[in-house]
C-alpha positions as CSV (number, residue, x, y, z in Angstrom):
1,M,80.4,118.8,-27.8
2,G,83.3,120.1,-25.8
3,E,82.2,123.7,-25.7
4,R,80.4,125.3,-22.7
5,F,77.5,127.7,-22.9
6,F,76.2,130.4,-20.5
7,L,72.6,130.5,-19.2
8,S,71.5,134.1,-18.9
9,M,68.1,132.9,-17.7
10,P,67.9,130.6,-14.6
11,P,66.8,127.0,-15.1
12,R,63.4,125.9,-14.0
13,D,61.9,122.4,-13.4
14,G,64.9,120.6,-15.0
15,R,64.7,122.7,-18.2
16,A,66.7,125.7,-19.4
17,V,66.8,128.0,-22.4
18,L,69.8,129.3,-24.2
19,A,69.0,132.7,-25.8
20,G,70.6,135.3,-28.0
21,D,74.2,134.9,-29.1
22,E,74.7,131.7,-27.1
23,A,71.7,130.1,-28.8
24,R,72.8,131.3,-32.3
25,H,76.4,130.0,-31.7
26,L,75.1,126.6,-30.7
27,A,72.6,126.3,-33.5
28,R,74.3,128.0,-36.4
29,V,78.0,127.7,-35.7
30,M,78.1,124.4,-33.9
31,R,75.2,123.1,-36.0
32,C,73.7,121.2,-33.1
33,T,70.7,118.9,-33.6
34,V,68.0,117.8,-31.2
35,G,69.5,115.1,-28.9
36,D,73.0,116.6,-28.8
37,E,74.7,116.9,-25.4
38,V,76.3,120.1,-24.2
39,V,77.5,121.6,-20.9
40,V,75.9,124.8,-19.6
41,F,76.6,127.0,-16.5
42,D,74.7,129.8,-14.8
43,G,77.5,132.0,-13.5
44,S,76.9,131.3,-9.8
45,G,79.0,128.2,-9.5
46,T,76.7,125.5,-10.9
47,S,76.9,123.6,-14.2
48,W,74.8,120.9,-15.9
49,R,75.2,118.4,-18.7
50,A,72.2,119.1,-20.9
51,R,70.5,117.6,-23.9
52,V,69.2,119.8,-26.7
53,A,65.4,119.5,-26.7
54,S,64.4,122.1,-29.3
55,I,66.0,124.6,-31.7
56,G,64.3,127.9,-32.5
57,R,65.4,131.1,-34.3
58,D,67.0,132.7,-31.3
59,E,66.5,130.1,-28.6
60,V,67.6,126.6,-27.8
61,G,65.6,124.5,-25.3
62,L,67.5,122.2,-23.1
63,D,66.7,119.2,-20.8
64,L,69.1,119.4,-17.8
65,G,70.9,116.5,-16.1
66,E,72.0,116.6,-12.5
67,A,73.5,119.8,-11.2
68,M,77.2,119.9,-10.6
69,T,78.5,122.4,-8.0
70,A,82.0,123.7,-8.4
71,P,84.3,123.2,-5.3
72,R,85.0,126.2,-3.2
73,P,88.2,128.1,-4.2
74,T,91.2,127.4,-1.9
75,G,92.8,130.8,-2.3
76,V,92.2,134.2,-0.8
77,P,88.9,135.9,-1.7
78,L,90.3,138.7,-3.8
79,T,88.9,142.0,-5.1
80,L,91.1,143.9,-7.5
81,A,90.5,147.6,-7.9
82,V,92.3,148.5,-11.1
83,A,92.8,151.7,-13.1
84,L,91.9,150.2,-16.5
85,P,94.5,150.4,-19.3
86,K,93.5,151.4,-22.8
87,G,92.0,149.3,-25.6
88,E,92.6,145.6,-26.0
89,R,94.7,145.4,-22.9
90,Q,91.4,145.6,-20.9
91,K,90.1,142.5,-22.6
92,W,93.4,140.6,-21.9
93,L,93.3,141.8,-18.2
94,V,89.7,140.5,-17.7
95,E,90.5,137.2,-19.4
96,K,93.5,136.5,-17.2
97,L,91.9,137.6,-13.9
98,T,88.9,135.4,-14.6
99,E,91.2,132.4,-15.3
100,L,93.1,133.1,-12.1
101,G,90.0,133.1,-9.9
102,V,89.6,136.7,-8.9
103,E,86.2,137.2,-7.3
104,R,85.6,140.9,-8.2
105,L,87.1,143.6,-10.4
106,V,86.4,147.2,-9.7
107,P,87.3,149.8,-12.3
108,L,89.3,152.4,-10.4
109,A,88.7,156.0,-11.2
110,T,92.0,157.9,-10.5
111,T,93.4,161.3,-11.1
112,R,95.9,160.0,-13.7
113,G,93.7,157.3,-15.2
114,V,93.7,157.0,-19.0
115,A,90.5,155.0,-19.6
116,E,86.9,155.6,-18.4
117,A,84.7,152.7,-17.3
118,T,81.5,153.8,-19.0
119,P,78.4,151.6,-18.8
120,A,79.1,150.3,-22.3
121,A,82.7,149.5,-21.4
122,V,81.6,147.6,-18.2
123,E,79.1,145.7,-20.3
124,R,81.8,144.8,-22.8
125,L,84.1,143.6,-20.0
126,S,81.3,141.5,-18.5
127,R,80.9,139.7,-21.8
128,G,84.6,139.1,-21.7
129,V,84.2,137.4,-18.3
130,I,81.6,135.0,-19.7
131,E,83.8,134.1,-22.7
132,A,86.8,133.5,-20.4
133,C,84.6,131.3,-18.1
134,K,83.5,129.3,-21.0
135,Q,87.0,128.7,-22.1
136,C,88.7,128.0,-18.8
137,G,85.9,125.9,-17.1
138,R,85.1,128.4,-14.4
139,D,81.4,128.2,-13.3
140,A,81.2,131.4,-11.2
141,L,81.5,134.7,-13.0
142,M,84.0,137.3,-11.8
143,Q,81.9,140.2,-10.9
144,I,82.6,143.6,-12.4
145,G,81.2,146.6,-10.7
146,G,80.8,150.2,-11.7
147,P,83.8,152.6,-11.4
148,K,84.8,153.8,-8.0
149,S,87.3,156.3,-6.7
150,V,90.1,155.4,-4.3
151,A,88.1,156.9,-1.4
152,E,85.0,154.8,-2.3
153,V,87.0,151.5,-2.6
154,V,88.7,152.2,0.8
155,G,85.3,153.2,2.4
156,D,83.7,150.0,1.2
157,S,86.3,147.7,2.7
158,G,84.9,146.2,5.8
159,S,86.7,145.4,9.1
160,G,89.1,142.4,8.7
161,T,89.8,143.2,5.1
162,V,93.5,143.3,4.1
163,L,94.0,146.4,2.0
164,L,97.0,146.4,-0.3
165,V,98.3,148.8,-2.9
166,A,100.8,147.8,-5.6
167,D,103.9,150.0,-5.2
168,R,107.5,149.3,-6.3
169,D,108.8,150.8,-3.0
170,G,106.6,148.7,-0.8
171,A,107.3,145.5,1.3
172,P,107.7,142.3,-0.6
173,L,104.2,140.7,-1.1
174,Q,105.3,137.4,0.4
175,E,105.9,139.2,3.7
176,I,102.2,140.3,4.0
177,A,99.9,137.9,5.9
178,T,96.6,137.4,4.0
179,A,95.6,133.9,5.0
180,G,91.9,133.6,5.8
181,N,91.1,137.2,5.1
182,L,89.3,139.1,2.4
183,V,91.8,141.1,0.3
184,V,91.3,144.3,-1.6
185,A,94.3,145.2,-3.8
186,L,94.5,148.5,-5.6
187,V,96.5,148.9,-8.8
188,G,97.0,152.5,-10.0
189,P,97.4,153.9,-13.6
190,E,100.7,153.9,-15.3
191,G,101.3,157.5,-14.1
192,G,100.9,156.2,-10.6
193,F,98.6,157.2,-7.7
194,T,98.8,160.8,-6.5
195,T,100.2,161.6,-3.1
196,E,96.6,162.3,-1.9
197,E,95.3,158.9,-3.2
198,L,98.2,157.0,-1.5
199,A,97.5,158.9,1.7
200,T,93.8,157.9,1.6
201,I,94.8,154.3,1.3
202,E,97.4,154.3,4.0
203,A,95.1,156.3,6.4
204,A,92.7,153.3,6.2
205,G,95.5,150.8,7.1
206,G,96.4,150.0,3.5
207,R,99.9,148.6,3.0
208,R,102.2,149.1,0.0
209,V,103.4,145.9,-1.6
210,S,106.1,145.4,-4.1
211,L,105.9,142.9,-7.0
212,G,109.6,143.2,-7.9
213,P,112.2,145.8,-8.8
214,H,110.8,146.7,-12.3
215,V,108.0,149.1,-13.3
216,L,105.1,147.0,-14.3
217,R,102.2,147.8,-16.7
218,V,98.8,148.0,-15.1
219,E,97.6,144.6,-16.4
220,T,100.9,142.9,-15.5
221,A,100.7,144.2,-11.9
222,A,97.1,143.1,-11.5
223,I,97.8,139.6,-12.9
224,A,100.8,139.2,-10.7
225,L,98.7,140.0,-7.6
226,A,96.0,137.6,-8.8
227,A,98.5,134.8,-9.4
228,R,100.0,135.1,-5.9
229,L,96.8,135.7,-4.0
230,A,93.7,134.3,-5.7
């Protein structure tokens, strides 16, 4: 089987259990049988080839082979703080950021934001990360935190962090040195950051960076940053 499956419970003593939707998909949709081989991953960067040992109503037992550890990413460790767009554009954003190797997505609460990152919304986006990882072959989940204000994101950025904010009037991104540093990049809502929010970022040493001459949608700007940095 070419499909990959996510382990929500950590393996133990060479065995693992697929539960819930993952188990039902393998057993009922893929119609696996005992002895079939699959690939599973735990979201922390490790995957295994596994053999189906048992099939229950909502669980599939697995015997694991040797653990395979994903190589360390070669790009910049990137956190994106993004004022989420509405509707299905959120799902598309999460899928592409996961594929591009972004380490962490922070839903950004802004004055002009149009979508609220409720606990249910964050849970839905986290499920989207798992699905994207299954499809693209990534073994480490992109982390999605709870919503934060601009001031909170800036305050959480440690020393040595490169703080960037997408802004059409900023310096070209290729002129900003990021090699070897943690990067936190902020993308505002389509109405833009307020003057006060931009002042908060710049007071902490944040730099405005341009992604080109055109006005980009939120998800386009976030994906452009990820493609160039992560």
